[in-house]
N, C-alpha and C positions, 0 to 999 in steps of 0.2 A: 503494499500499499503506500503510496507516494505521500509527500508532506501534505499537499492541498486536500487529499482525501482523508488524512487523518484529522485535519483542522475541521473539515466538514462533518466528519462523523462525530467529532466531540461537540460541535455546535448543535447538531441534530439531537445528541444524546441529552445535553442540557435542556433543550427545549421540550423534549418529550417527557423528561422526568418531573416536571412540576413548573410552578410559577417563577419565571425569570430569576432562577437562582443565580445566574452569572451576574446579576445587578446588585448582589449582596455586597455592601461596602466594606464589612469587617474583614480582617486577616483571617486567612484560613487556618484551621487547626491542621497540624502536621501529624501524620501517623506513619511510622516505619515498623513493619512487621518482619520479624526474623523468623523464618520457618525451617532452618537448617536442621532443626532437632525434631522436625515432624515425625520422623521415622520412630522416635521413642514418646510421640505424643505430646511433646511441649511447644508451645508457640510463645513468643517473646514480642511484646508491642510497646513501642517507645513513642510518647505523644509530646507535642509542643503546642500549649494553648495560649492564645492571646488572653491577657488578664491585666487587672488593675488592682492597686491595694484595698483590701477589704475581704469580704467572703465571696467565693465563687462556688456555684453548685454544679457539681459534675454527676452524671447519670451512666448507669449501665443499662441496655435495653432490656426491658422487662416484657412488654406485650409484643410479640414478634409477629410481623406480617405473614400471613398465610397459616399460622399456627393457631390463630384466634384464642390465645390464652396466655397467661403470664407465665411463659415457660423459659424466659431468658435463664441460661445455665450459670447463674451468678456464684453457685457453690464450686465451679470448676476454676474460678479465679483464685490462683494459690499464692499470687503476690500482687499488691498494689501499693506503689510508693509515690508520693508527690514531692518535688524537689523545686527550689528556685535558686539560681546562683549557686548550684552545688550543695545546697543545705537542705535537709529533708524538712518537710512542712508537716505540720499537725492537720488532722482530718477528723471529722466524726460523721457517723452514719445517721441519717435523718431518723428520727424517733418513729415517724408514722410510715415512712417509705424506705425499706431496706436497700432499694436499688439506687438510692440517691446519697451522694456524699458531699459534705460542706468542707471547703478548704479555706484556710486563712492565708491570704496573699499579703506579704510584708510591704511595708512602704518602700517606694523606689523601684517596684518590680513591675514589668509590663508583659512578662510572660512566665508561665510556669510550665514544668516538664512532669511527666508521669510515666512509670514503667508498670506494665501489667503482664503478668505469666499467666497463660491458660494451659491447663491440663486437659487433653482430649479424654472423654469418658472411655472406659474399657468395657467392651461386650456389647449386648444388645440394648433395646429400647429405642423407641421411635423419637430420635432426637439428633440436631446436627451436631451434637457435642460429641458423638462418636465420629471423629472427623479425619483420622489418620491411621496409616498402617506404616510397615516398613518401606513401602515405595509408593504410597498414595496420600493426598491430601485434598480434602474437600473443604474449602475455606469459605464459610458463610461469616461475613464480616462482623455481625452483631456479636459473635463470640469473643471477639478481641478489642471491640470498640467501647470507649466511654467518650462521653462528650458534653460540652457546656449547655446547660438548658436555657440560655438567654434567648435563643434564636428557635423558631419551629425546625423540624427536622429537613423540611424542603428548602431552608434558607441558611441552614448551619453548614458551612463550607469547609471541605477537607481535601488535602492533597496527601494521597497514600503512596507508599512504596512498599515492595515485597522482595525479601532474599530467600531463594529456594536452595534447596539441596543441589549440588553440582549436577548438571546434566538433565535436571527435570524439565519437562515441557509443560505448558499451561495454556488456558483459554479462560477468558472472562468478558463480559459485555464493556468492562470500563475501558475508557479511551487511554491508550498508552502513549505517554509522553516521550519516553526514551527507554532504551533497553541496553544494559552492558553486561553481557554474560548471563549470570544467574539473578541479577539484580533488575527490578523493573521498577520504573517511575510512572505512575498514572497521572492523567490530567486531573485537574480541580474538578470536583462535583459536589453536590449536596451531600450531607449524611443519608438522607433518604436513598439518593441514587446509589450510594456505596453499599449499604446495606442490601439494596435490590440487585446487586451484582455479584452472584457466587463465583468462585474460581475453582477450578479444577487444575491440579498439578500432579505430576508423577513420572515415574520412569517409563512407563509403556503407555503412550498416548498418541491418538491419531484423530484426526478432523476430516470429515467429509461433507462437502457442499451438498445441500438438498434443494436448492433452487429458491424459489419464491419471488414475489414481486419486489421485496426487499430481502437480501440474503438470508439464509438460514444455514447454520452449520450444525452437524451432529458431532458433538465432541466425546470421544470415548476414552475413558480411563480405565486400565485394568491392572489387577494385581500380577498378571503374567501375559508374555507376548501372545500367547494362544488365545487369550481372551478377546483380543481385538479382531479375531477372524470373523468379520461379519460377512454374511453372504450377499450375493447381488440381490436376491429376492428381499432380504431384510431391508437393504438400502433402499430399494425401490419402494417398499411400504412406508418407509419414513418419509421419503420424497413425496409420495402420494399423500401423506398426512399433511404435509405443508400445503400441498395444492388443494386438498379438500377443505381445510380450515380456511384458507384464504378465500375459496368459493363461498362457503357458509357465511363468512362475516363481510363479504363484500371488499376484501383487501386487508392487508396487514396494517398495524398501527406503529411498529417499531421500526427502528433504522436498520437494525442487524440483530438477529436473534441466535442464541445459543442453546441448542437443545442437548443438554448435558446429561450423559449416562455413565455412571461409575459402576464397574463390575468387580466386585471384591467380597469375600466372606467376612473379612474383618469390619469394614464400615458400611455394610448394606443396611437395609431396613430403615430408609428415609426418603422422603420426597417433599418437595416444596416448590411452589411457583414464584416467578418473578417476571417483571414486565418484559425484559429482553433476554431472559433466560428461564430454564427450568432445571431443577436440581433432581435428578432421578438416579435411584440406586437399585441393583439387582444382584444376586449372587455372582460369584466368579465366573461360573459356566453360563450365565444368563443368555448368551447369544449362541452357545454351542449345544447346550442341552435342549433338544426339540420340545420338552415338556415344560420349560420355565417360561419362555416368552408368551405362550398362550394364557398362563396364569396371570400374567402382568400385561396383557395386550392393551388395556385402556389406561394403564399408567401414564405413559409419556402423553397420549393425547389429552388425558384430563389436564396435567399441568400446562400443556401447551395452550389449551383454550382459556386458561386464566390470564394469558397476556390480554385477551380481550375482555373477558368476563372476570372482572375483580381488579385487575390492574389497570388496564386503559380506562375502565369505567367501574368504579367500586361501589358498593351499597353505603349509604349514608351512615356515618359514625364507625365505619370499619377501617377506615383510612385516615388515622388521627395525626395531628401535628406534633405528637410527642410519643416516645415509646413507654412513657410511663401512664398514658391515658388509657383506661379500659376501653375495650371496644364492644360494640353493640352487634350481637350475633343474630338478631332476629330475622334477617334477611338472608342468612345462610342457605336456605332452601332455594335461592336463586344462585347465590355465589357458588356453592358446592352442589346443589341439586341439579341445576340446569347443567353445570360442567359434568356432573356425573353421567347425566343422559346423553350428552352430546360426546363425551369422552368415549363412551361405549358405541355410539353410533359411528364416529370417525374412525375407531378401531376397525369396524367392519368395512365401512366406505374405503378406507385405506389400503386393506388387505392384511393388516396386523392380525385381524380375526377374520374367520370365516362367518357367513350368516349363521351357520350352525352353532359356532362358538358364542356369537352374540346371544343367541336364544337360550343356550344352555346358562350363560352368566345370568340373563334376565330372569330365568326360571329360579336359579339360586337366591337372587335378590327377593324376588316375590315370596318363595316359600319361607325365607328366614324372617321376612316381616310377619308372616302368619304364626311363627313359633315364638313371637315376643308379646307375651301377655302384658308386659309393661306399657303397651300401647293402649290398654283400657283404663289407665289412670294418668298416662303421661302422654300429652298431645305431641304431634310432630313439631309444632311451633315452639313447645316448651324445650324440645331437645336442642333446637338451634339457638334458643335464648340462653340456655344453660350449657352450650357446647363447651365452655371452658371447663366445666366439672367433668365432662364425659371423655375429653381426649386422652387422659392418663388413667382413666378408670380401668380396674381390673376385667378380663374376660369373665372371670367368676360372677354370677348373678346378673349378666348383662341381659338376658332374656327378661328377667323380672324388673331390672332397672331401666332398661334401653341403654343403648350404646350410641355410637355416632351413626346410628342408621338413618339419620336424616339424609345421608348421602343417597342410599339406594331408594329410600321410600319417596323422597323428592324427585328422584329420577322417574319412579312410576307415576307420579302426578305429572311431571312434563310430558310423558308419553301419553297420557290420558288426553292432556290439552293438545298436543299435536295431532293426535287421532280425530279429536273433534273438529279441528280446523280443516283437516284434509277430508273428512267424510262430508261435512256440511258444504264445503266449497267444491266438492267434487274433484279433488285434487288440484285445484288451481292455486291454492295457497297452503301453506304449511308453516311449522315453528321456525323453519329456516328463514322465513321473512320477517319474523320478529328479531332474530339475530341482526340482520342487516339493518334494521331500523333503529333498534335500541343501542347498538354499539357503534353506530355511524358517528363521525364528527358532527358538531353542532355549529353551523355558520364557520366551518373551518378550523374549529377549535375542540379541544378535548371536551366531552359532555361532562356535565356536572355529576357528582354522586347521586345515586338513584334512590328513591323511596318506594314504598308499596304502591302508591297511587301512580308513580312513574310506570311501573310494570304493567299495572292494568290498563292505563292509557295506551300503551304502545301495543298490548294485545288486542285492543279494541281497533286500533288502526290497522291490524293485520285481518281481523275478522271479528265483526260484532258479536257480542255475547255477554253473558252476565259473569264475567271474569272474576270480579270481586267476590261474589258468592261462591264461584266454583272453587276459587283458591281458599276462602276462608273455612269453608266446610271441611275441605281436606286437612288444612293446617290445625283446626281446632278440634278435629275428631278423636273420640276415645273409643271408636268402634274395635272390636276384636279383629275384623276383617280388614286386611290392607287394600289399598287402592288398586284394584286389579281391572278397572273398566277399560284402561287403554290396552291392556294386552288383549282382553276379548274383543274389543272394537276393531283391534288390528288384524283379527282372524285367527287368533291363537287361544289356547286355554292352558292353565297350569295344571298339570297332571302329575302323577308319581308312578315310578317303575321299580321293580325289584333290582334292576341293574343300575349300577353307577353310570352317569353319563362320561364321556371322555374327559370332560373339563374337570368334574368332581374327582375322577380317578388321578389326574394330573395334579390337583390341588393337594391331594393326599401324598402322592409320591414326592412331591417338592416341599413337603412340610408347610404349605401355606393353609392357614385356617380357612379363609374365605375370601370374597372379594369386596368386603365392605371397606376394607383398609389393607394396604400392603403388608400384611402380619405373617411372619415366618416362624414356626414353632421349631425349638431345637430338636425335639422328638418327633416321631411319627405320630399320627393321630387318626381318628375315625370320627366322622361326623353322622351321628344317628339322631340329629335333632328332629328329623322329620317323621321317625318312627317312635322310638321310646322317649325321645326328648334329651338325649346326653350328647356331650361333646366330651371325648376321651382322649388322653394321650397314651403312649405306648406302654407305660407301666401300670395303667388303669386309673390314673388319677382322674377325676371328674372336674373339667375344665369348666363346664356349666351344665346346668340342669333346668329344663323349661318348666315353671309352674303349670299345673294342669295336665301334663302329659305322664305316661304310665310310671316312668322312673321316679319322678318327683312325688307322685302320689304314694309310690312304695317307700318313701323316705329317703331316696338317694339325692343328695344335694352337692353343690360344688365344695371341693376339698377333700371329699371322701375318696377312697380307693377300692376299685374292684379287684379282689383276689382270685376268685374263680367264678366260672359260668357253667351252670349245668354240670357241676362235678369236675369240669376241667380246669386247670390252670389258665388264668387269664392271659389272652393274647388278642391282638386285634383281629385276626382271622377267627379266632374262636368266638368272640362275642358278635361279629357280624353274622356268621354261619347260624348262631343261635337265634338271633333276631329273624333271620330269613326263614327258619324252619317254624317259628310260631304260626305261620300261616296255614300248615298243614296239621296244626294241634300240639305241636311240641311245647313242653313248658319253658319258662324262662325264669330260672332261679340263679341269683347272685349272691356270693359270699362277699360281704362289704366290710371293709376297715374304716372306723371313724375314730381318728386319733388312736387311743389304746384300745377301743372296744372292737370287736369283731362280731358280725352276726349275719344269718342268713335272711334275704328278702326274696319274695316272690311277686313277680310283676304280672298285673293282669292285662296282657297284651297278646292279641293273636292276629294281627294284620300284616305280619311279615315285613320285609325290608321295604323302605320308601326313599326313592331319591327323586328330587324334582326335575321335570323336564316340562317343555312346551308341546303341546300337541296340535295340529293343524285343525281348525274349524271350518269346514268347507262351506257353511252357511254364511260366512262373511267374506268379503274380498281381503285378499292378503296385503293389507296396507303396510305391515312390517317390511315386505320386500321393497316396496316404494321408498320407504324411510331410509333403508339400508344401501339403496342403489347409488353408486358412485356419482358424484355431481361435476367432478373435473378429473383430468388425467395430468399426472406430474409430467413436467418437462424431461425429456429423455437427455 
């Protein structure tokens, strides 16, 4: 890229990231990150902040964009020291806000310095704090950033630099000012833009162009050189994804997008959206094992769609001027729900999924909603408003409590809306038209944050209907039945089979619990939630038990352990076979351990194995086929 192109890219980056950040008159804060010890999980950050005598307030990011919760990993900050003119300064933590520090600046001082050490977490957990391995680094800048609170984050200017281990390659949406070997100096951006620009770096790294009206790169980072062996078919599907998303939204809104995919067993199990990037992670053999990509088929499409839905145009009060401000999750049924729906649709339109895999995923979503009796006391709206409480909640008792199942349930609601528009307009209109209208620039400028009424207004522009009543009924319902009208109107029905679908089999083989969220279990598991109501791992531990179903009625609840089934030592094949045989009259008896107690329980269940699938209903036209039909062809 020549000098003129670099300057132009930097100008577009500043313009797209928020209100005239380049016009901020204050001196920028300087941030230097030393990642040369990333291999052992240590990141060192040095700051220079403009200051004046008196008290200055410095914050660590708390409410992290895309996580919708106060999840800033402040406990992984293992050293924080403030200095001025070489002397250490005293500071105190705010009594009411533990993410805020107050520092006393001496007389005659116009800047202070700070040194922060961040220790990457070890092991699992859905968090960006698991950020490095011996040859990989995934740097979400909020991990190592502190900032003065005097300015809003979109006007709080930073100049960042980074030093990497020798020979590591990298990619980030940040504009590069200069590079000298393993040291990179980035151009000045707002704090908001910095935090919104994740960086991948590592020993084994490749970038592939995917086309688009504005360029999109697929950045692959792998633990091994073999992990980078992407097939021509896979590259074509990712390129198709760019074309299909661009067609859906009537053009891109970014200047240059980085579709980041990290392949590694040490730092997998996380994903988050950004405006000009998405940070996605899969196991080390994610592109090599043919079972893994199908179980994550909607992962990259979901985060990519957020560039439009959530980043370019966010819900009101979800995109706040400070990382200390609580967010309002009440519109997550749009932010995440519409994205969940179209993430699945674009997976099929692009070829990351086949139509059959889309239907298998949709069947799982619908069936899981039917096994969550928590829906009889807790509305879909409450799960979005209370999302911050659910993201870190345990799998145990999720059927009773509900989980972050507003993703798939809202997806079912948007399918319902799409099929209504298509049916009543006789195919002339669809939810695709809503996306083009709702996420389009307004008078050549970025549209304002949206409200519930904005959503209703745009839906009526596509097709007149009582959309307010439609959404409110579904959002506020406490019916035990999930919203399946869209599936049925599209020409399909939720049914159950004794045989696992291919996708369910792949989920279990790759130790991925389900499609509600990209969660991998360290142990094998079996999903019997649709029959006896149990989710079990391979040592018999009950991960969850659905109230009202046979196992729960027999007194089997989360945390217990199955020791034996029908007289045989517990194993996953043994319990699956026993459930299957109940349809022919075989008993279902389980020897259960509850802490120090063990006892025999008998389940009153006689319906055999049940695994969800969609069956064609020939009395209705196949609207689903029309929804999944590709709308664009990627440039070759």
